[in-house]
C-alpha positions as CSV (number, residue, x, y, z in Angstrom):
1,M,0.4,-0.2,-0.3
2,Y,1.1,3.5,-0.6
3,S,2.2,5.8,2.5
4,K,-0.3,8.9,2.7
5,K,2.9,10.8,4.2
6,Y,3.7,13.6,1.8
7,V,7.2,15.4,2.0
8,K,7.0,19.1,1.0
9,Y,9.3,20.9,-0.5
10,S,11.0,23.9,-0.3
11,Y,11.9,26.1,-2.9
12,I,14.7,28.4,-3.0
13,N,14.4,31.7,-4.7
14,F,17.6,32.5,-6.7
15,T,18.4,35.6,-8.2
16,F,19.0,35.1,-12.7
17,D,22.9,35.3,-11.8
18,T,23.0,33.1,-8.9
19,K,20.9,30.6,-11.5
20,I,23.7,31.1,-14.3
21,Y,26.7,30.3,-11.6
22,I,25.1,27.1,-10.0
23,C,24.7,26.1,-14.0
24,L,28.2,27.0,-14.4
25,F,28.9,25.0,-11.1
26,I,26.8,21.6,-12.4
27,Y,29.1,22.3,-15.5
28,K,31.9,21.8,-13.9
29,W,31.0,18.9,-12.1
30,I,29.9,16.9,-14.8
31,N,33.3,17.7,-16.3
32,F,34.7,16.3,-13.7
33,I,32.7,13.4,-13.2
34,L,33.6,13.0,-16.8
35,G,37.6,13.3,-16.5
36,M,37.4,16.2,-19.6
37,L,40.6,18.9,-19.2
38,M,39.3,21.2,-17.4
39,F,42.0,24.8,-16.6
40,L,43.0,23.5,-13.0
41,S,44.1,20.2,-13.8
42,V,47.1,21.6,-15.0
43,L,47.8,23.0,-11.1
44,N,50.3,20.2,-9.0
45,S,48.6,19.3,-5.6
46,T,50.5,22.5,-4.0
47,E,49.6,24.8,-6.5
48,K,45.6,23.2,-6.1
49,E,45.8,24.1,-1.9
50,E,47.8,27.7,-3.4
51,F,44.9,28.3,-5.8
52,L,42.2,27.5,-3.4
53,N,43.6,30.0,-0.5
54,L,44.1,32.4,-3.1
55,V,40.5,32.4,-4.3
56,I,39.3,32.3,-0.9
57,N,41.5,35.5,-0.3
58,V,39.9,37.3,-3.8
59,A,36.6,36.6,-2.7
60,N,37.0,38.2,0.3
61,V,39.1,41.1,-0.5
62,D,35.9,43.5,-0.8
63,G,34.6,42.3,2.8
64,E,31.7,40.1,0.6
65,F,31.7,36.6,0.2
66,S,28.7,36.4,-1.8
67,D,26.8,33.3,-2.1
68,I,27.5,33.2,-5.9
69,E,31.3,33.5,-4.6
70,K,31.0,30.6,-2.2
71,A,29.5,28.6,-5.2
72,Q,32.3,29.2,-7.3
73,V,35.0,28.1,-4.8
74,N,32.8,25.1,-4.0
75,A,33.0,24.4,-8.0
76,Y,37.2,24.8,-8.2
77,A,37.8,22.4,-4.7
78,L,35.7,19.8,-6.9
79,E,37.2,20.3,-10.1
80,M,40.6,20.0,-8.3
81,G,39.4,16.8,-6.7
82,L,39.8,18.6,-3.5
83,I,37.6,18.8,-0.6
84,L,36.6,22.1,0.9
85,K,37.6,23.0,4.6
86,D,36.5,25.5,7.2
87,N,37.5,29.1,6.1
88,D,40.2,29.4,9.3
89,N,41.9,26.6,7.2
90,Y,42.7,29.2,4.7
91,T,45.0,31.7,6.2
92,K,48.1,32.2,4.1
93,S,48.0,36.1,2.9
94,T,47.2,37.3,-0.5
95,D,50.8,38.4,-1.1
96,S,52.3,35.4,0.0
97,L,50.7,33.2,-2.2
98,I,50.9,35.4,-5.1
99,T,54.5,35.3,-4.9
100,S,54.7,31.3,-4.6
101,L,52.3,30.7,-7.5
102,S,54.4,33.3,-9.9
103,K,57.2,30.6,-9.6
104,S,54.8,28.3,-11.1
105,E,54.9,27.7,-15.0
106,N,53.6,29.9,-17.3
107,T,50.6,27.5,-18.5
108,T,49.5,27.1,-14.8
109,K,49.6,30.7,-14.0
110,K,47.4,31.4,-17.2
111,A,44.7,29.3,-15.4
112,I,45.5,30.6,-12.5
113,F,44.7,33.8,-13.4
114,M,42.0,32.9,-16.0
115,E,39.9,31.4,-13.2
116,I,40.6,34.1,-10.7
117,V,39.3,36.8,-13.2
118,A,35.9,34.8,-13.8
119,L,35.0,34.2,-9.7
120,M,35.8,38.6,-9.9
121,L,33.4,39.1,-12.5
122,V,30.7,36.5,-10.4
123,D,29.7,39.6,-8.9
124,G,30.9,42.6,-11.2
125,M,34.3,43.7,-10.7
126,N,35.0,46.3,-8.2
127,D,38.0,48.7,-7.4
128,K,39.4,46.6,-4.5
129,E,39.9,43.4,-6.9
130,K,40.7,45.6,-9.6
131,S,43.6,46.7,-7.7
132,L,44.5,42.9,-6.5
133,L,44.1,41.8,-10.0
134,D,46.7,44.3,-11.2
135,S,49.1,42.8,-8.3
136,I,48.3,39.0,-9.7
137,Q,49.0,40.8,-13.3
138,K,52.6,42.0,-12.4
139,A,54.0,39.3,-10.7
140,F,52.4,36.6,-12.8
141,E,54.2,38.9,-15.7
142,F,51.3,39.1,-17.9
143,D,50.7,42.1,-20.6
144,D,47.3,44.3,-21.0
145,K,46.7,42.4,-24.5
146,F,46.1,39.0,-21.6
147,R,43.9,40.4,-19.1
148,N,41.8,42.3,-21.6
149,D,41.3,39.0,-23.8
150,T,40.5,37.2,-20.7
151,I,38.3,39.3,-19.2
152,E,36.5,39.7,-23.1
153,W,36.4,36.2,-23.2
154,Y,34.8,35.8,-20.1
155,S,32.7,38.5,-20.5
156,E,31.3,36.7,-24.0
157,I,30.7,33.5,-22.0
158,L,27.9,34.8,-19.8
159,P,25.4,35.9,-22.3
160,L,25.5,32.9,-23.9
161,Y,24.5,30.9,-20.2
162,K,22.0,33.7,-19.9
163,K,20.4,32.8,-23.1
164,G,20.6,29.0,-22.5
165,F,18.3,29.9,-19.5
166,E,16.1,31.6,-21.7
167,L,16.0,28.9,-23.7
168,A,15.1,26.7,-21.0
169,G,12.5,28.7,-19.8
170,I,14.5,29.1,-16.4
171,G,15.1,32.8,-17.3
172,A,14.1,35.9,-14.9
């Protein structure tokens, strides 16, 4: 016989941009499961831990660790096969992490830089984030063209995801 008990589901209302980044999180998770090559796959285990510490610092640079940024940081941890710990475990200074990661291979530095740009664009890049990106760009010895191309590339991707949500009928 069927049970007459019903489970009531509560629905969380997300903003349109949050839905997009949840979709990105799911996309990265699926690609991780399928073993597809992702940018962060070029990092070694030490670089992965340092990158995770750095993105947490980056997300907090403006004093606000938004839900969208948290979802993105979780996606990074998942992509790298790491378990995200409490924020108290990520105590290295931003400067020391940048210095350490600046000694990595150029391909690794590019992957790190690109993902940091993505994180900064998640909730709009503010002046503190721009200043930090300047520091990372200088330490990693990237020219303005690479920086601008990276920002432009990510800026072009976002409307495509928004269009996908609209096509699926999920849009706001």
